[in-house]
PDBQT receptor file of N, H, CA, C and O in Angstrom, charges set to zero:
ATOM      1  N   UNK A   1     201.654  16.226 245.237  1.00  0.00    +0.000 N 
ATOM      2  CA  UNK A   1     202.665  17.225 245.416  1.00  0.00    +0.000 C 
ATOM      3  C   UNK A   1     201.990  18.478 245.976  1.00  0.00    +0.000 C 
ATOM      4  O   UNK A   1     200.842  18.778 245.648  1.00  0.00    +0.000 OA
ATOM      5  N   UNK A   2     202.710  19.191 246.812  1.00  0.00    +0.000 N 
ATOM      6  H   UNK A   2     203.642  18.947 247.078  1.00  0.00    +0.000 HD
ATOM      7  CA  UNK A   2     202.211  20.423 247.417  1.00  0.00    +0.000 C 
ATOM      8  C   UNK A   2     203.140  21.559 246.990  1.00  0.00    +0.000 C 
ATOM      9  O   UNK A   2     204.362  21.431 247.063  1.00  0.00    +0.000 OA
ATOM     10  N   UNK A   3     202.560  22.657 246.550  1.00  0.00    +0.000 N 
ATOM     11  H   UNK A   3     201.567  22.761 246.491  1.00  0.00    +0.000 HD
ATOM     12  CA  UNK A   3     203.335  23.829 246.137  1.00  0.00    +0.000 C 
ATOM     13  C   UNK A   3     202.965  24.992 247.040  1.00  0.00    +0.000 C 
ATOM     14  O   UNK A   3     201.786  25.302 247.211  1.00  0.00    +0.000 OA
ATOM     15  N   UNK A   4     203.984  25.645 247.626  1.00  0.00    +0.000 N 
ATOM     16  H   UNK A   4     204.942  25.393 247.487  1.00  0.00    +0.000 HD
ATOM     17  CA  UNK A   4     203.761  26.860 248.408  1.00  0.00    +0.000 C 
ATOM     18  C   UNK A   4     203.824  28.016 247.419  1.00  0.00    +0.000 C 
ATOM     19  O   UNK A   4     204.897  28.341 246.910  1.00  0.00    +0.000 OA
ATOM     20  N   UNK A   5     202.699  28.629 247.149  1.00  0.00    +0.000 N 
ATOM     21  H   UNK A   5     201.828  28.365 247.563  1.00  0.00    +0.000 HD
ATOM     22  CA  UNK A   5     202.585  29.614 246.070  1.00  0.00    +0.000 C 
ATOM     23  C   UNK A   5     203.480  30.841 246.235  1.00  0.00    +0.000 C 
ATOM     24  O   UNK A   5     204.101  31.244 245.252  1.00  0.00    +0.000 OA
ATOM     25  N   UNK A   6     203.590  31.466 247.422  1.00  0.00    +0.000 N 
ATOM     26  H   UNK A   6     203.086  31.139 248.221  1.00  0.00    +0.000 HD
ATOM     27  CA  UNK A   6     204.439  32.655 247.528  1.00  0.00    +0.000 C 
ATOM     28  C   UNK A   6     205.918  32.396 247.232  1.00  0.00    +0.000 C 
ATOM     29  O   UNK A   6     206.586  33.256 246.659  1.00  0.00    +0.000 OA
ATOM     30  N   UNK A   7     206.435  31.233 247.609  1.00  0.00    +0.000 N 
ATOM     31  H   UNK A   7     205.891  30.534 248.074  1.00  0.00    +0.000 HD
ATOM     32  CA  UNK A   7     207.857  30.952 247.402  1.00  0.00    +0.000 C 
ATOM     33  C   UNK A   7     208.117  30.037 246.217  1.00  0.00    +0.000 C 
ATOM     34  O   UNK A   7     209.228  30.017 245.688  1.00  0.00    +0.000 OA
ATOM     35  N   UNK A   8     207.116  29.281 245.791  1.00  0.00    +0.000 N 
ATOM     36  H   UNK A   8     206.213  29.297 246.221  1.00  0.00    +0.000 HD
ATOM     37  CA  UNK A   8     207.294  28.328 244.708  1.00  0.00    +0.000 C 
ATOM     38  C   UNK A   8     207.955  27.030 245.145  1.00  0.00    +0.000 C 
ATOM     39  O   UNK A   8     208.261  26.183 244.306  1.00  0.00    +0.000 OA
ATOM     40  N   UNK A   9     208.178  26.863 246.431  1.00  0.00    +0.000 N 
ATOM     41  H   UNK A   9     207.929  27.551 247.112  1.00  0.00    +0.000 HD
ATOM     42  CA  UNK A   9     208.805  25.642 246.958  1.00  0.00    +0.000 C 
ATOM     43  C   UNK A   9     207.829  24.475 246.829  1.00  0.00    +0.000 C 
ATOM     44  O   UNK A   9     206.641  24.614 247.120  1.00  0.00    +0.000 OA
ATOM     45  N   UNK A  10     208.337  23.325 246.392  1.00  0.00    +0.000 N 
ATOM     46  H   UNK A  10     209.302  23.211 246.155  1.00  0.00    +0.000 HD
ATOM     47  CA  UNK A  10     207.485  22.153 246.211  1.00  0.00    +0.000 C 
ATOM     48  C   UNK A  10     207.848  21.070 247.224  1.00  0.00    +0.000 C 
ATOM     49  O   UNK A  10     209.006  20.922 247.616  1.00  0.00    +0.000 OA
ATOM     50  N   UNK A  11     206.843  20.329 247.631  1.00  0.00    +0.000 N 
ATOM     51  H   UNK A  11     205.902  20.449 247.313  1.00  0.00    +0.000 HD
ATOM     52  CA  UNK A  11     207.003  19.220 248.565  1.00  0.00    +0.000 C 
ATOM     53  C   UNK A  11     206.290  18.016 247.968  1.00  0.00    +0.000 C 
ATOM     54  O   UNK A  11     205.238  18.154 247.343  1.00  0.00    +0.000 OA
ATOM     55  N   UNK A  12     206.861  16.847 248.161  1.00  0.00    +0.000 N 
ATOM     56  H   UNK A  12     207.715  16.735 248.669  1.00  0.00    +0.000 HD
ATOM     57  CA  UNK A  12     206.231  15.658 247.585  1.00  0.00    +0.000 C 
ATOM     58  C   UNK A  12     205.095  15.125 248.438  1.00  0.00    +0.000 C 
ATOM     59  O   UNK A  12     204.263  14.364 247.945  1.00  0.00    +0.000 OA
ATOM     60  N   UNK A  13     205.041  15.514 249.726  1.00  0.00    +0.000 N 
ATOM     61  H   UNK A  13     205.717  16.133 250.126  1.00  0.00    +0.000 HD
ATOM     62  CA  UNK A  13     203.935  15.074 250.577  1.00  0.00    +0.000 C 
ATOM     63  C   UNK A  13     203.744  16.046 251.743  1.00  0.00    +0.000 C 
ATOM     64  O   UNK A  13     204.541  16.963 251.939  1.00  0.00    +0.000 OA
ATOM     65  N   UNK A  14     202.673  15.829 252.512  1.00  0.00    +0.000 N 
ATOM     66  H   UNK A  14     202.026  15.083 252.352  1.00  0.00    +0.000 HD
ATOM     67  CA  UNK A  14     202.348  16.713 253.640  1.00  0.00    +0.000 C 
ATOM     68  C   UNK A  14     203.422  16.663 254.714  1.00  0.00    +0.000 C 
ATOM     69  O   UNK A  14     203.702  17.672 255.360  1.00  0.00    +0.000 OA
ATOM     70  N   UNK A  15     204.021  15.504 254.907  1.00  0.00    +0.000 N 
ATOM     71  H   UNK A  15     203.793  14.684 254.382  1.00  0.00    +0.000 HD
ATOM     72  CA  UNK A  15     205.036  15.344 255.948  1.00  0.00    +0.000 C 
ATOM     73  C   UNK A  15     206.223  16.271 255.700  1.00  0.00    +0.000 C 
ATOM     74  O   UNK A  15     206.705  16.916 256.631  1.00  0.00    +0.000 OA
ATOM     75  N   UNK A  16     206.700  16.345 254.462  1.00  0.00    +0.000 N 
ATOM     76  H   UNK A  16     206.309  15.821 253.706  1.00  0.00    +0.000 HD
ATOM     77  CA  UNK A  16     207.817  17.235 254.130  1.00  0.00    +0.000 C 
ATOM     78  C   UNK A  16     207.449  18.692 254.377  1.00  0.00    +0.000 C 
ATOM     79  O   UNK A  16     208.247  19.449 254.930  1.00  0.00    +0.000 OA
ATOM     80  N   UNK A  17     206.255  19.087 253.973  1.00  0.00    +0.000 N 
ATOM     81  H   UNK A  17     205.606  18.472 253.523  1.00  0.00    +0.000 HD
ATOM     82  CA  UNK A  17     205.816  20.473 254.163  1.00  0.00    +0.000 C 
ATOM     83  C   UNK A  17     205.691  20.800 255.641  1.00  0.00    +0.000 C 
ATOM     84  O   UNK A  17     206.063  21.891 256.073  1.00  0.00    +0.000 OA
ATOM     85  N   UNK A  18     205.171  19.865 256.411  1.00  0.00    +0.000 N 
ATOM     86  H   UNK A  18     204.869  18.979 256.060  1.00  0.00    +0.000 HD
ATOM     87  CA  UNK A  18     204.990  20.080 257.845  1.00  0.00    +0.000 C 
ATOM     88  C   UNK A  18     206.340  20.208 258.548  1.00  0.00    +0.000 C 
ATOM     89  O   UNK A  18     206.480  21.020 259.463  1.00  0.00    +0.000 OA
ATOM     90  N   UNK A  19     207.331  19.424 258.139  1.00  0.00    +0.000 N 
ATOM     91  H   UNK A  19     207.217  18.764 257.396  1.00  0.00    +0.000 HD
ATOM     92  CA  UNK A  19     208.672  19.531 258.722  1.00  0.00    +0.000 C 
ATOM     93  C   UNK A  19     209.301  20.871 258.357  1.00  0.00    +0.000 C 
ATOM     94  O   UNK A  19     209.938  21.502 259.200  1.00  0.00    +0.000 OA
ATOM     95  N   UNK A  20     209.132  21.311 257.121  1.00  0.00    +0.000 N 
ATOM     96  H   UNK A  20     208.614  20.798 256.436  1.00  0.00    +0.000 HD
ATOM     97  CA  UNK A  20     209.733  22.561 256.659  1.00  0.00    +0.000 C 
ATOM     98  C   UNK A  20     209.130  23.780 257.365  1.00  0.00    +0.000 C 
ATOM     99  O   UNK A  20     209.866  24.643 257.844  1.00  0.00    +0.000 OA
ATOM    100  N   UNK A  21     207.795  23.856 257.433  1.00  0.00    +0.000 N 
ATOM    101  H   UNK A  21     207.197  23.155 257.044  1.00  0.00    +0.000 HD
ATOM    102  CA  UNK A  21     207.125  25.023 258.006  1.00  0.00    +0.000 C 
ATOM    103  C   UNK A  21     206.925  24.928 259.511  1.00  0.00    +0.000 C 
ATOM    104  O   UNK A  21     206.749  25.950 260.174  1.00  0.00    +0.000 OA
ATOM    105  N   UNK A  22     206.949  23.736 260.052  1.00  0.00    +0.000 N 
ATOM    106  H   UNK A  22     207.093  22.906 259.514  1.00  0.00    +0.000 HD
ATOM    107  CA  UNK A  22     206.545  23.523 261.435  1.00  0.00    +0.000 C 
ATOM    108  C   UNK A  22     205.072  23.171 261.440  1.00  0.00    +0.000 C 
ATOM    109  O   UNK A  22     204.300  23.687 260.632  1.00  0.00    +0.000 OA
ATOM    110  N   UNK A  23     204.684  22.295 262.347  1.00  0.00    +0.000 N 
ATOM    111  H   UNK A  23     205.312  21.876 263.004  1.00  0.00    +0.000 HD
ATOM    112  CA  UNK A  23     203.323  21.755 262.338  1.00  0.00    +0.000 C 
ATOM    113  C   UNK A  23     202.264  22.838 262.498  1.00  0.00    +0.000 C 
ATOM    114  O   UNK A  23     201.278  22.848 261.761  1.00  0.00    +0.000 OA
ATOM    115  N   UNK A  24     202.449  23.743 263.444  1.00  0.00    +0.000 N 
ATOM    116  H   UNK A  24     203.250  23.735 264.043  1.00  0.00    +0.000 HD
ATOM    117  CA  UNK A  24     201.431  24.760 263.722  1.00  0.00    +0.000 C 
ATOM    118  C   UNK A  24     201.218  25.679 262.525  1.00  0.00    +0.000 C 
ATOM    119  O   UNK A  24     200.079  25.930 262.131  1.00  0.00    +0.000 OA
ATOM    120  N   UNK A  25     202.305  26.184 261.943  1.00  0.00    +0.000 N 
ATOM    121  H   UNK A  25     203.230  25.981 262.263  1.00  0.00    +0.000 HD
ATOM    122  CA  UNK A  25     202.188  27.091 260.799  1.00  0.00    +0.000 C 
ATOM    123  C   UNK A  25     201.629  26.357 259.575  1.00  0.00    +0.000 C 
ATOM    124  O   UNK A  25     200.834  26.918 258.822  1.00  0.00    +0.000 OA
ATOM    125  N   UNK A  26     202.047  25.104 259.381  1.00  0.00    +0.000 N 
ATOM    126  H   UNK A  26     202.693  24.648 259.993  1.00  0.00    +0.000 HD
ATOM    127  CA  UNK A  26     201.531  24.334 258.249  1.00  0.00    +0.000 C 
ATOM    128  C   UNK A  26     200.024  24.147 258.356  1.00  0.00    +0.000 C 
ATOM    129  O   UNK A  26     199.300  24.335 257.378  1.00  0.00    +0.000 OA
ATOM    130  N   UNK A  27     199.552  23.777 259.544  1.00  0.00    +0.000 N 
ATOM    131  H   UNK A  27     200.140  23.625 260.339  1.00  0.00    +0.000 HD
ATOM    132  CA  UNK A  27     198.106  23.592 259.720  1.00  0.00    +0.000 C 
ATOM    133  C   UNK A  27     197.356  24.903 259.513  1.00  0.00    +0.000 C 
ATOM    134  O   UNK A  27     196.233  24.906 259.009  1.00  0.00    +0.000 OA
ATOM    135  N   UNK A  28     197.976  26.019 259.903  1.00  0.00    +0.000 N 
ATOM    136  H   UNK A  28     198.888  26.016 260.313  1.00  0.00    +0.000 HD
ATOM    137  CA  UNK A  28     197.360  27.331 259.667  1.00  0.00    +0.000 C 
ATOM    138  C   UNK A  28     197.245  27.584 258.158  1.00  0.00    +0.000 C 
ATOM    139  O   UNK A  28     196.199  28.023 257.680  1.00  0.00    +0.000 OA
ATOM    140  N   UNK A  29     198.316  27.309 257.416  1.00  0.00    +0.000 N 
ATOM    141  H   UNK A  29     199.166  26.952 257.805  1.00  0.00    +0.000 HD
ATOM    142  CA  UNK A  29     198.287  27.482 255.959  1.00  0.00    +0.000 C 
ATOM    143  C   UNK A  29     197.227  26.583 255.318  1.00  0.00    +0.000 C 
ATOM    144  O   UNK A  29     196.500  27.006 254.419  1.00  0.00    +0.000 OA
ATOM    145  N   UNK A  30     197.153  25.358 255.787  1.00  0.00    +0.000 N 
ATOM    146  H   UNK A  30     197.744  25.015 256.518  1.00  0.00    +0.000 HD
ATOM    147  CA  UNK A  30     196.188  24.413 255.234  1.00  0.00    +0.000 C 
ATOM    148  C   UNK A  30     194.751  24.847 255.523  1.00  0.00    +0.000 C 
ATOM    149  O   UNK A  30     193.864  24.675 254.687  1.00  0.00    +0.000 OA
ATOM    150  N   UNK A  31     194.532  25.403 256.693  1.00  0.00    +0.000 N 
ATOM    151  H   UNK A  31     195.252  25.543 257.372  1.00  0.00    +0.000 HD
ATOM    152  CA  UNK A  31     193.193  25.853 257.077  1.00  0.00    +0.000 C 
ATOM    153  C   UNK A  31     192.756  27.069 256.257  1.00  0.00    +0.000 C 
ATOM    154  O   UNK A  31     191.592  27.168 255.869  1.00  0.00    +0.000 OA
ATOM    155  N   UNK A  32     193.692  28.003 255.991  1.00  0.00    +0.000 N 
ATOM    156  H   UNK A  32     194.637  27.923 256.307  1.00  0.00    +0.000 HD
ATOM    157  CA  UNK A  32     193.367  29.212 255.222  1.00  0.00    +0.000 C 
ATOM    158  C   UNK A  32     193.088  28.901 253.752  1.00  0.00    +0.000 C 
ATOM    159  O   UNK A  32     192.328  29.626 253.109  1.00  0.00    +0.000 OA
ATOM    160  N   UNK A  33     193.681  27.850 253.212  1.00  0.00    +0.000 N 
ATOM    161  H   UNK A  33     194.298  27.261 253.734  1.00  0.00    +0.000 HD
ATOM    162  CA  UNK A  33     193.464  27.406 251.825  1.00  0.00    +0.000 C 
ATOM    163  C   UNK A  33     193.742  28.486 250.784  1.00  0.00    +0.000 C 
ATOM    164  O   UNK A  33     192.964  28.666 249.848  1.00  0.00    +0.000 OA
ATOM    165  N   UNK A  34     194.857  29.207 250.951  1.00  0.00    +0.000 N 
ATOM    166  H   UNK A  34     195.489  29.061 251.712  1.00  0.00    +0.000 HD
ATOM    167  CA  UNK A  34     195.171  30.185 249.907  1.00  0.00    +0.000 C 
ATOM    168  C   UNK A  34     196.630  30.173 249.479  1.00  0.00    +0.000 C 
ATOM    169  O   UNK A  34     196.924  30.564 248.349  1.00  0.00    +0.000 OA
ATOM    170  N   UNK A  35     197.557  29.744 250.328  1.00  0.00    +0.000 N 
ATOM    171  H   UNK A  35     197.319  29.426 251.246  1.00  0.00    +0.000 HD
ATOM    172  CA  UNK A  35     198.973  29.756 249.967  1.00  0.00    +0.000 C 
ATOM    173  C   UNK A  35     199.505  28.389 249.545  1.00  0.00    +0.000 C 
ATOM    174  O   UNK A  35     200.645  28.286 249.092  1.00  0.00    +0.000 OA
ATOM    175  N   UNK A  36     198.705  27.354 249.685  1.00  0.00    +0.000 N 
ATOM    176  H   UNK A  36     197.779  27.438 250.053  1.00  0.00    +0.000 HD
ATOM    177  CA  UNK A  36     199.129  26.010 249.299  1.00  0.00    +0.000 C 
ATOM    178  C   UNK A  36     198.286  25.521 248.134  1.00  0.00    +0.000 C 
ATOM    179  O   UNK A  36     197.071  25.715 248.100  1.00  0.00    +0.000 OA
ATOM    180  N   UNK A  37     198.952  24.887 247.184  1.00  0.00    +0.000 N 
ATOM    181  H   UNK A  37     199.939  24.729 247.212  1.00  0.00    +0.000 HD
ATOM    182  CA  UNK A  37     198.242  24.279 246.062  1.00  0.00    +0.000 C 
ATOM    183  C   UNK A  37     198.582  22.793 246.052  1.00  0.00    +0.000 C 
ATOM    184  O   UNK A  37     199.753  22.415 246.049  1.00  0.00    +0.000 OA
ATOM    185  N   UNK A  38     197.560  21.966 246.048  1.00  0.00    +0.000 N 
ATOM    186  H   UNK A  38     196.608  22.273 246.050  1.00  0.00    +0.000 HD
ATOM    187  CA  UNK A  38     197.742  20.524 246.041  1.00  0.00    +0.000 C 
ATOM    188  C   UNK A  38     197.523  20.014 244.627  1.00  0.00    +0.000 C 
ATOM    189  O   UNK A  38     196.511  20.321 243.997  1.00  0.00    +0.000 OA
ATOM    190  N   UNK A  39     198.479  19.234 244.129  1.00  0.00    +0.000 N 
ATOM    191  H   UNK A  39     199.302  18.985 244.641  1.00  0.00    +0.000 HD
ATOM    192  CA  UNK A  39     198.330  18.623 242.811  1.00  0.00    +0.000 C 
ATOM    193  C   UNK A  39     198.255  17.117 242.993  1.00  0.00    +0.000 C 
ATOM    194  O   UNK A  39     198.840  16.570 243.927  1.00  0.00    +0.000 OA
ATOM    195  N   UNK A  40     197.541  16.450 242.107  1.00  0.00    +0.000 N 
ATOM    196  H   UNK A  40     197.066  16.894 241.348  1.00  0.00    +0.000 HD
ATOM    197  CA  UNK A  40     197.322  15.012 242.226  1.00  0.00    +0.000 C 
ATOM    198  C   UNK A  40     197.975  14.304 241.047  1.00  0.00    +0.000 C 
ATOM    199  O   UNK A  40     197.281  13.771 240.180  1.00  0.00    +0.000 OA
ATOM    200  N   UNK A  41     199.294  14.295 241.010  1.00  0.00    +0.000 N 
ATOM    201  H   UNK A  41     199.857  14.728 241.714  1.00  0.00    +0.000 HD
ATOM    202  CA  UNK A  41     199.999  13.659 239.904  1.00  0.00    +0.000 C 
ATOM    203  C   UNK A  41     199.716  12.168 239.827  1.00  0.00    +0.000 C 
ATOM    204  O   UNK A  41     199.540  11.635 238.732  1.00  0.00    +0.000 OA
ATOM    205  N   UNK A  42     199.670  11.495 240.946  1.00  0.00    +0.000 N 
ATOM    206  H   UNK A  42     199.814  11.929 241.836  1.00  0.00    +0.000 HD
ATOM    207  CA  UNK A  42     199.491  10.050 240.969  1.00  0.00    +0.000 C 
ATOM    208  C   UNK A  42     198.098   9.678 240.471  1.00  0.00    +0.000 C 
ATOM    209  O   UNK A  42     197.948   8.718 239.715  1.00  0.00    +0.000 OA
ATOM    210  N   UNK A  43     197.088  10.422 240.883  1.00  0.00    +0.000 N 
ATOM    211  H   UNK A  43     197.210  11.202 241.497  1.00  0.00    +0.000 HD
ATOM    212  CA  UNK A  43     195.727  10.101 240.473  1.00  0.00    +0.000 C 
ATOM    213  C   UNK A  43     195.543  10.255 238.971  1.00  0.00    +0.000 C 
ATOM    214  O   UNK A  43     194.893   9.421 238.341  1.00  0.00    +0.000 OA
ATOM    215  N   UNK A  44     196.107  11.308 238.388  1.00  0.00    +0.000 N 
ATOM    216  H   UNK A  44     196.636  11.985 238.899  1.00  0.00    +0.000 HD
ATOM    217  CA  UNK A  44     195.936  11.497 236.953  1.00  0.00    +0.000 C 
ATOM    218  C   UNK A  44     196.661  10.395 236.182  1.00  0.00    +0.000 C 
ATOM    219  O   UNK A  44     196.165   9.935 235.154  1.00  0.00    +0.000 OA
ATOM    220  N   UNK A  45     197.823   9.968 236.665  1.00  0.00    +0.000 N 
ATOM    221  H   UNK A  45     198.226  10.341 237.500  1.00  0.00    +0.000 HD
ATOM    222  CA  UNK A  45     198.538   8.886 235.996  1.00  0.00    +0.000 C 
ATOM    223  C   UNK A  45     197.733   7.594 236.072  1.00  0.00    +0.000 C 
ATOM    224  O   UNK A  45     197.675   6.838 235.102  1.00  0.00    +0.000 OA
ATOM    225  N   UNK A  46     197.121   7.343 237.205  1.00  0.00    +0.000 N 
ATOM    226  H   UNK A  46     197.168   7.957 237.993  1.00  0.00    +0.000 HD
ATOM    227  CA  UNK A  46     196.305   6.146 237.366  1.00  0.00    +0.000 C 
ATOM    228  C   UNK A  46     195.100   6.207 236.442  1.00  0.00    +0.000 C 
ATOM    229  O   UNK A  46     194.736   5.201 235.833  1.00  0.00    +0.000 OA
ATOM    230  N   UNK A  47     194.479   7.368 236.329  1.00  0.00    +0.000 N 
ATOM    231  H   UNK A  47     194.774   8.186 236.823  1.00  0.00    +0.000 HD
ATOM    232  CA  UNK A  47     193.311   7.525 235.464  1.00  0.00    +0.000 C 
ATOM    233  C   UNK A  47     193.696   7.283 234.005  1.00  0.00    +0.000 C 
ATOM    234  O   UNK A  47     192.961   6.617 233.276  1.00  0.00    +0.000 OA
ATOM    235  N   UNK A  48     194.849   7.819 233.570  1.00  0.00    +0.000 N 
ATOM    236  H   UNK A  48     195.446   8.360 234.163  1.00  0.00    +0.000 HD
ATOM    237  CA  UNK A  48     195.284   7.601 232.197  1.00  0.00    +0.000 C 
ATOM    238  C   UNK A  48     195.538   6.117 231.948  1.00  0.00    +0.000 C 
ATOM    239  O   UNK A  48     195.229   5.606 230.871  1.00  0.00    +0.000 OA
ATOM    240  N   UNK A  49     196.093   5.431 232.926  1.00  0.00    +0.000 N 
ATOM    241  H   UNK A  49     196.345   5.846 233.801  1.00  0.00    +0.000 HD
ATOM    242  CA  UNK A  49     196.328   3.998 232.791  1.00  0.00    +0.000 C 
ATOM    243  C   UNK A  49     195.002   3.260 232.624  1.00  0.00    +0.000 C 
ATOM    244  O   UNK A  49     194.898   2.327 231.828  1.00  0.00    +0.000 OA
ATOM    245  N   UNK A  50     193.997   3.682 233.376  1.00  0.00    +0.000 N 
ATOM    246  H   UNK A  50     194.082   4.440 234.023  1.00  0.00    +0.000 HD
ATOM    247  CA  UNK A  50     192.682   3.071 233.264  1.00  0.00    +0.000 C 
ATOM    248  C   UNK A  50     192.078   3.288 231.888  1.00  0.00    +0.000 C 
ATOM    249  O   UNK A  50     191.426   2.394 231.349  1.00  0.00    +0.000 OA
ATOM    250  N   UNK A  51     192.286   4.465 231.313  1.00  0.00    +0.000 N 
ATOM    251  H   UNK A  51     192.815   5.192 231.750  1.00  0.00    +0.000 HD
ATOM    252  CA  UNK A  51     191.758   4.751 229.979  1.00  0.00    +0.000 C 
ATOM    253  C   UNK A  51     192.427   3.862 228.935  1.00  0.00    +0.000 C 
ATOM    254  O   UNK A  51     191.764   3.386 228.013  1.00  0.00    +0.000 OA
ATOM    255  N   UNK A  52     193.727   3.635 229.069  1.00  0.00    +0.000 N 
ATOM    256  H   UNK A  52     194.265   4.022 229.818  1.00  0.00    +0.000 HD
ATOM    257  CA  UNK A  52     194.450   2.800 228.110  1.00  0.00    +0.000 C 
ATOM    258  C   UNK A  52     193.913   1.373 228.164  1.00  0.00    +0.000 C 
ATOM    259  O   UNK A  52     193.654   0.766 227.124  1.00  0.00    +0.000 OA
ATOM    260  N   UNK A  53     193.747   0.838 229.365  1.00  0.00    +0.000 N 
ATOM    261  H   UNK A  53     193.957   1.330 230.209  1.00  0.00    +0.000 HD
ATOM    262  CA  UNK A  53     193.226  -0.525 229.510  1.00  0.00    +0.000 C 
ATOM    263  C   UNK A  53     191.819  -0.638 228.963  1.00  0.00    +0.000 C 
ATOM    264  O   UNK A  53     191.484  -1.648 228.344  1.00  0.00    +0.000 OA
ATOM    265  N   UNK A  54     190.989   0.363 229.170  1.00  0.00    +0.000 N 
ATOM    266  H   UNK A  54     191.261   1.184 229.673  1.00  0.00    +0.000 HD
ATOM    267  CA  UNK A  54     189.620   0.344 228.667  1.00  0.00    +0.000 C 
ATOM    268  C   UNK A  54     189.619   0.287 227.146  1.00  0.00    +0.000 C 
ATOM    269  O   UNK A  54     188.838  -0.459 226.554  1.00  0.00    +0.000 OA
ATOM    270  N   UNK A  55     190.489   1.073 226.505  1.00  0.00    +0.000 N 
ATOM    271  H   UNK A  55     191.123   1.679 226.985  1.00  0.00    +0.000 HD
ATOM    272  CA  UNK A  55     190.561   1.069 225.048  1.00  0.00    +0.000 C 
ATOM    273  C   UNK A  55     190.997  -0.295 224.524  1.00  0.00    +0.000 C 
ATOM    274  O   UNK A  55     190.477  -0.759 223.509  1.00  0.00    +0.000 OA
ATOM    275  N   UNK A  56     191.943  -0.944 225.201  1.00  0.00    +0.000 N 
ATOM    276  H   UNK A  56     192.365  -0.567 226.025  1.00  0.00    +0.000 HD
ATOM    277  CA  UNK A  56     192.401  -2.262 224.760  1.00  0.00    +0.000 C 
ATOM    278  C   UNK A  56     191.275  -3.280 224.858  1.00  0.00    +0.000 C 
ATOM    279  O   UNK A  56     191.120  -4.120 223.971  1.00  0.00    +0.000 OA
ATOM    280  N   UNK A  57     190.494  -3.214 225.918  1.00  0.00    +0.000 N 
ATOM    281  H   UNK A  57     190.620  -2.532 226.638  1.00  0.00    +0.000 HD
ATOM    282  CA  UNK A  57     189.381  -4.146 226.094  1.00  0.00    +0.000 C 
ATOM    283  C   UNK A  57     188.351  -3.932 224.996  1.00  0.00    +0.000 C 
ATOM    284  O   UNK A  57     187.808  -4.901 224.466  1.00  0.00    +0.000 OA
ATOM    285  N   UNK A  58     188.071  -2.675 224.644  1.00  0.00    +0.000 N 
ATOM    286  H   UNK A  58     188.512  -1.887 225.074  1.00  0.00    +0.000 HD
ATOM    287  CA  UNK A  58     187.101  -2.387 223.593  1.00  0.00    +0.000 C 
ATOM    288  C   UNK A  58     187.595  -2.902 222.244  1.00  0.00    +0.000 C 
ATOM    289  O   UNK A  58     186.810  -3.427 221.455  1.00  0.00    +0.000 OA
ATOM    290  N   UNK A  59     188.911  -2.752 221.972  1.00  0.00    +0.000 N 
ATOM    291  H   UNK A  59     189.549  -2.326 222.613  1.00  0.00    +0.000 HD
ATOM    292  CA  UNK A  59     189.463  -3.235 220.711  1.00  0.00    +0.000 C 
ATOM    293  C   UNK A  59     189.366  -4.751 220.624  1.00  0.00    +0.000 C 
ATOM    294  O   UNK A  59     189.062  -5.292 219.560  1.00  0.00    +0.000 OA
ATOM    295  N   UNK A  60     189.622  -5.445 221.733  1.00  0.00    +0.000 N 
ATOM    296  H   UNK A  60     189.869  -5.007 222.597  1.00  0.00    +0.000 HD
ATOM    297  CA  UNK A  60     189.545  -6.902 221.739  1.00  0.00    +0.000 C 
ATOM    298  C   UNK A  60     188.107  -7.375 221.550  1.00  0.00    +0.000 C 
ATOM    299  O   UNK A  60     187.869  -8.421 220.946  1.00  0.00    +0.000 OA
ATOM    300  N   UNK A  61     187.154  -6.609 222.065  1.00  0.00    +0.000 N 
ATOM    301  H   UNK A  61     187.348  -5.760 222.556  1.00  0.00    +0.000 HD
ATOM    302  CA  UNK A  61     185.750  -6.977 221.940  1.00  0.00    +0.000 C 
ATOM    303  C   UNK A  61     185.239  -6.852 220.511  1.00  0.00    +0.000 C 
ATOM    304  O   UNK A  61     184.267  -7.514 220.149  1.00  0.00    +0.000 OA
ATOM    305  N   UNK A  62     185.877  -6.010 219.688  1.00  0.00    +0.000 N 
ATOM    306  H   UNK A  62     186.667  -5.471 219.983  1.00  0.00    +0.000 HD
ATOM    307  CA  UNK A  62     185.445  -5.797 218.309  1.00  0.00    +0.000 C 
ATOM    308  C   UNK A  62     185.904  -6.904 217.368  1.00  0.00    +0.000 C 
ATOM    309  O   UNK A  62     185.417  -6.988 216.240  1.00  0.00    +0.000 OA
ATOM    310  N   UNK A  63     186.836  -7.760 217.808  1.00  0.00    +0.000 N 
ATOM    311  H   UNK A  63     187.232  -7.691 218.724  1.00  0.00    +0.000 HD
ATOM    312  CA  UNK A  63     187.369  -8.818 216.931  1.00  0.00    +0.000 C 
ATOM    313  C   UNK A  63     186.373  -9.887 216.634  1.00  0.00    +0.000 C 
ATOM    314  O   UNK A  63     186.682 -10.836 215.912  1.00  0.00    +0.000 OA
TER     315      UNK A  63
């Protein structure tokens, strides 16, 4: 997810943000690295899933 900090507008991907701002302005914002915040919701969910599976494997190994 991408958040435009001055307005608080959120976008689910780069394509949506680029359509909203226009390609040239979006690339300028991305290059400056100060008005856009990128969050990695999918990666953290995947990591938590990996932790759950690891715990299950450890529990099975203790039997």
